PLY file of the C-alpha trace (Angstrom):
ply
format ascii 1.0
element vertex 294
property float x
property float y
property float z
element edge 293
property int vertex1
property int vertex2
end_header
128.42 104.22 -103.18
127.24 101.45 -105.48
127.05 98.08 -103.75
128.67 94.84 -104.83
131.45 96.27 -106.96
135.27 96.24 -106.74
136.70 98.36 -103.95
140.35 99.30 -104.53
142.36 100.26 -101.46
145.68 102.02 -102.07
148.36 102.48 -99.42
149.60 105.99 -100.17
153.02 105.34 -98.61
153.60 102.54 -101.15
152.20 104.36 -104.18
155.13 105.48 -106.34
153.39 104.43 -109.57
150.19 106.54 -109.51
148.20 103.32 -109.23
144.82 105.04 -109.34
145.50 106.32 -112.88
146.41 102.77 -113.97
143.16 101.46 -112.50
141.17 104.20 -114.25
142.76 103.47 -117.62
142.37 99.69 -117.49
138.88 99.60 -115.99
137.36 102.27 -118.20
138.16 100.02 -121.16
135.87 97.38 -119.65
133.08 99.57 -118.25
133.36 97.93 -114.84
132.16 99.43 -111.57
134.86 100.27 -109.03
135.69 102.61 -106.20
139.08 103.77 -104.86
139.98 104.51 -101.25
143.40 105.83 -100.23
145.04 104.88 -96.93
147.28 107.29 -95.07
147.85 104.70 -92.33
146.50 101.33 -91.21
144.15 103.00 -88.74
142.05 104.10 -91.74
141.16 100.48 -92.52
138.64 100.19 -89.67
136.65 103.10 -91.11
136.39 101.27 -94.44
135.28 97.92 -92.98
131.58 98.21 -93.80
132.30 99.42 -97.35
134.64 96.50 -97.89
132.10 93.97 -96.68
129.50 95.43 -99.09
131.78 95.10 -102.13
131.89 92.35 -104.72
135.67 92.24 -104.28
138.35 94.15 -102.38
141.64 94.77 -104.18
144.49 96.13 -102.06
147.69 97.79 -103.28
150.46 97.70 -100.68
152.87 95.46 -98.85
152.19 92.43 -96.68
151.35 94.61 -93.67
148.58 96.45 -95.52
147.34 93.24 -97.14
147.13 91.53 -93.75
145.19 94.36 -92.10
142.67 94.52 -94.95
142.34 90.72 -94.99
141.44 90.66 -91.29
138.23 92.53 -92.17
137.34 89.93 -94.82
138.15 86.72 -92.92
134.96 84.69 -92.55
133.05 86.70 -95.19
132.21 85.85 -98.80
134.10 88.89 -100.16
137.28 87.85 -101.99
140.60 89.62 -101.55
142.73 90.57 -104.56
146.35 91.68 -104.10
148.24 94.25 -106.17
151.82 93.89 -104.87
153.26 97.18 -103.63
155.65 96.28 -100.81
159.17 95.02 -100.26
158.68 91.26 -99.84
155.07 90.72 -101.06
155.09 87.21 -99.59
151.41 86.36 -99.90
151.11 87.60 -103.49
154.09 85.43 -104.44
152.57 82.47 -102.60
149.39 82.94 -104.66
151.37 83.45 -107.89
149.97 86.95 -108.42
151.81 88.95 -111.14
154.36 91.15 -109.40
154.08 94.12 -111.75
151.20 96.49 -111.09
149.73 96.66 -114.58
149.55 92.87 -114.97
147.97 92.42 -111.54
145.28 95.03 -112.27
144.72 93.78 -115.80
144.03 90.30 -114.40
141.07 91.83 -112.53
139.88 94.05 -115.36
139.90 91.19 -117.86
138.27 88.72 -115.46
141.19 86.31 -115.91
141.18 85.00 -112.37
139.58 82.42 -110.10
138.65 82.42 -106.42
140.23 80.02 -103.95
139.72 79.53 -100.22
142.89 79.84 -98.15
143.58 79.10 -94.51
144.38 81.72 -91.90
145.64 81.37 -88.35
145.01 82.61 -84.84
147.72 83.46 -82.33
146.31 84.15 -78.85
143.03 85.01 -80.56
144.51 87.41 -83.14
144.21 86.57 -86.85
147.26 86.22 -89.09
147.81 85.30 -92.72
151.45 84.37 -93.06
153.38 83.31 -89.95
154.47 83.78 -86.38
158.24 84.08 -85.85
160.37 83.65 -82.73
164.16 83.85 -82.48
166.40 85.00 -85.32
163.57 85.10 -87.87
161.83 87.64 -85.64
165.07 89.53 -84.96
165.75 89.75 -88.69
162.50 91.69 -89.16
162.58 93.86 -86.03
166.21 94.91 -86.59
165.72 96.08 -90.20
166.76 99.70 -90.55
163.77 101.54 -92.12
166.02 103.85 -94.13
168.02 100.93 -95.52
164.77 99.08 -96.30
163.40 102.09 -98.19
166.51 102.36 -100.38
167.75 98.76 -100.57
164.48 96.78 -100.52
164.95 93.07 -99.82
168.71 93.53 -99.35
167.88 95.19 -96.03
166.53 91.87 -94.74
169.74 90.14 -95.79
171.87 92.62 -93.87
169.62 92.27 -90.85
169.80 88.46 -91.10
173.61 88.56 -90.89
173.35 90.54 -87.67
170.66 88.25 -86.25
172.67 85.09 -86.99
175.83 86.52 -85.44
173.93 87.20 -82.22
171.93 83.96 -82.20
171.56 81.99 -78.98
169.29 78.92 -78.61
166.11 79.31 -76.54
164.22 76.48 -74.86
160.53 76.08 -75.74
157.91 73.82 -74.18
155.56 72.71 -76.97
152.25 70.91 -77.18
151.62 70.00 -80.83
148.12 68.62 -81.46
148.11 67.23 -77.92
151.68 65.84 -77.93
154.16 67.51 -75.53
157.86 68.05 -76.30
160.76 70.33 -75.36
163.00 71.85 -78.01
166.02 74.13 -78.11
166.19 76.37 -81.17
167.56 79.66 -82.49
164.50 80.09 -84.70
160.92 78.88 -84.31
158.31 79.68 -86.95
154.68 78.62 -87.17
153.76 79.34 -90.75
150.80 79.22 -93.09
152.82 80.18 -96.17
155.95 78.44 -97.38
157.20 81.35 -99.48
159.96 83.47 -97.98
159.39 86.49 -100.24
162.89 86.25 -101.76
163.03 84.80 -105.26
161.35 81.41 -105.14
162.81 80.40 -101.78
160.58 78.20 -99.62
160.86 77.67 -95.87
160.24 73.95 -96.30
158.91 71.74 -99.12
155.17 71.16 -99.30
153.85 74.01 -97.16
150.50 75.22 -98.51
147.96 77.92 -97.60
145.09 75.61 -98.62
145.87 72.31 -96.84
143.99 73.03 -93.60
147.27 72.95 -91.64
149.94 75.21 -90.23
153.61 74.18 -90.18
156.20 74.43 -87.41
159.72 75.02 -88.75
162.64 74.84 -86.28
166.28 75.80 -86.80
168.19 74.32 -83.85
171.43 76.27 -84.20
173.11 78.91 -86.34
176.50 77.35 -87.08
177.83 77.64 -90.61
177.11 74.04 -91.64
173.50 74.20 -90.42
172.90 77.50 -92.21
174.41 76.16 -95.44
172.17 73.08 -95.26
169.09 75.21 -94.50
169.90 77.57 -97.38
170.43 74.61 -99.71
167.09 73.15 -98.66
165.36 76.43 -99.57
167.17 76.74 -102.89
166.58 73.12 -103.93
163.14 72.79 -102.28
164.30 69.60 -100.55
164.16 68.45 -96.94
167.22 68.55 -94.67
167.97 67.32 -91.15
169.14 70.86 -90.33
165.53 72.01 -90.25
162.83 70.28 -88.20
159.30 70.40 -89.62
155.94 69.48 -88.06
152.57 69.96 -89.82
149.91 70.79 -87.23
146.46 72.15 -86.48
147.18 73.63 -83.06
150.28 74.37 -81.01
150.94 75.79 -77.57
154.37 77.37 -77.01
155.72 78.25 -73.56
158.88 80.31 -73.12
160.97 80.56 -69.94
160.51 84.34 -70.00
158.61 86.90 -72.12
160.00 86.98 -75.65
159.43 89.23 -78.66
157.70 87.63 -81.61
156.48 88.76 -85.01
152.93 88.01 -86.15
153.00 88.79 -89.86
154.49 92.33 -89.75
153.48 93.19 -86.17
155.78 92.89 -83.16
154.44 91.70 -79.80
155.72 90.15 -76.58
154.56 87.06 -74.66
155.71 84.12 -72.56
153.07 81.77 -73.99
151.43 81.45 -77.40
148.49 79.36 -78.54
148.37 79.13 -82.33
145.79 77.31 -84.43
144.69 77.09 -88.05
141.34 78.41 -89.30
140.80 76.36 -92.48
139.39 77.92 -95.68
138.53 81.16 -93.89
139.59 83.72 -96.51
138.59 83.90 -100.17
141.46 85.07 -102.39
141.89 85.95 -106.04
144.48 83.92 -107.96
145.38 83.71 -111.67
143.56 81.16 -113.79
146.88 79.34 -114.19
147.47 79.11 -110.42
148.35 75.62 -109.26
147.78 74.62 -105.63
0 1
1 2
2 3
3 4
4 5
5 6
6 7
7 8
8 9
9 10
10 11
11 12
12 13
13 14
14 15
15 16
16 17
17 18
18 19
19 20
20 21
21 22
22 23
23 24
24 25
25 26
26 27
27 28
28 29
29 30
30 31
31 32
32 33
33 34
34 35
35 36
36 37
37 38
38 39
39 40
40 41
41 42
42 43
43 44
44 45
45 46
46 47
47 48
48 49
49 50
50 51
51 52
52 53
53 54
54 55
55 56
56 57
57 58
58 59
59 60
60 61
61 62
62 63
63 64
64 65
65 66
66 67
67 68
68 69
69 70
70 71
71 72
72 73
73 74
74 75
75 76
76 77
77 78
78 79
79 80
80 81
81 82
82 83
83 84
84 85
85 86
86 87
87 88
88 89
89 90
90 91
91 92
92 93
93 94
94 95
95 96
96 97
97 98
98 99
99 100
100 101
101 102
102 103
103 104
104 105
105 106
106 107
107 108
108 109
109 110
110 111
111 112
112 113
113 114
114 115
115 116
116 117
117 118
118 119
119 120
120 121
121 122
122 123
123 124
124 125
125 126
126 127
127 128
128 129
129 130
130 131
131 132
132 133
133 134
134 135
135 136
136 137
137 138
138 139
139 140
140 141
141 142
142 143
143 144
144 145
145 146
146 147
147 148
148 149
149 150
150 151
151 152
152 153
153 154
154 155
155 156
156 157
157 158
158 159
159 160
160 161
161 162
162 163
163 164
164 165
165 166
166 167
167 168
168 169
169 170
170 171
171 172
172 173
173 174
174 175
175 176
176 177
177 178
178 179
179 180
180 181
181 182
182 183
183 184
184 185
185 186
186 187
187 188
188 189
189 190
190 191
191 192
192 193
193 194
194 195
195 196
196 197
197 198
198 199
199 200
200 201
201 202
202 203
203 204
204 205
205 206
206 207
207 208
208 209
209 210
210 211
211 212
212 213
213 214
214 215
215 216
216 217
217 218
218 219
219 220
220 221
221 222
222 223
223 224
224 225
225 226
226 227
227 228
228 229
229 230
230 231
231 232
232 233
233 234
234 235
235 236
236 237
237 238
238 239
239 240
240 241
241 242
242 243
243 244
244 245
245 246
246 247
247 248
248 249
249 250
250 251
251 252
252 253
253 254
254 255
255 256
256 257
257 258
258 259
259 260
260 261
261 262
262 263
263 264
264 265
265 266
266 267
267 268
268 269
269 270
270 271
271 272
272 273
273 274
274 275
275 276
276 277
277 278
278 279
279 280
280 281
281 282
282 283
283 284
284 285
285 286
286 287
287 288
288 289
289 290
290 291
291 292
292 293
């Protein structure tokens, strides 16, 4: 294997477009060095770690779950991560303004029409994450998605799951320490996020959230009544603040629950009665279009 070239990683379960043939066609026109690895499952990523770290760039085709697992290998290294969106939500690629069609995303790399930026990542109980940690209905919305519906309906599956989660929503009490300041909150949804993008259209969780500001953001939804949900939805659509959603920029937060509770860290489900979450500023190099504004 030639060192310091582009290493493409393709999630086979996402590949309905024969992505490798697109890569071959576009890159042969530019006589660039590249290598392709195919993933059958996320467990294969560990075996590729040393190859990835020896590459000039790693470009991953897949959804947010695959992107996150590959990124964990590259956090703290000088090797930049490029994303070719191949999932249902593709949150991080939308946050970074990556073209959402495969040919355009690959062509951006082949034609060298990109720049490298440093983005923040986070740690939850010592485990790295890229996007966010969800508790409450935002977690339930993801865990309750029917895989068959998701495969056939795409993002609509999350909408159907959200309706179910909201109908079953009950507030939970959380003991918080935010950058040293203690408080108690009651909420149906608690999210500590690095990315503002929700993965649906251009909807944002809250105005001003950025993956490059050296901060994470706590977003609280206190209840799930109709008026609150309408205000929260309006805030996302209009990218404006609302009293229905509480927002706290932070560097570190400790969250204590009255009993063990399921949470979602990026795409992975776990269970805990206490979480310590902190930002790791500028810890991952990412590829963005030359026109990207941050």
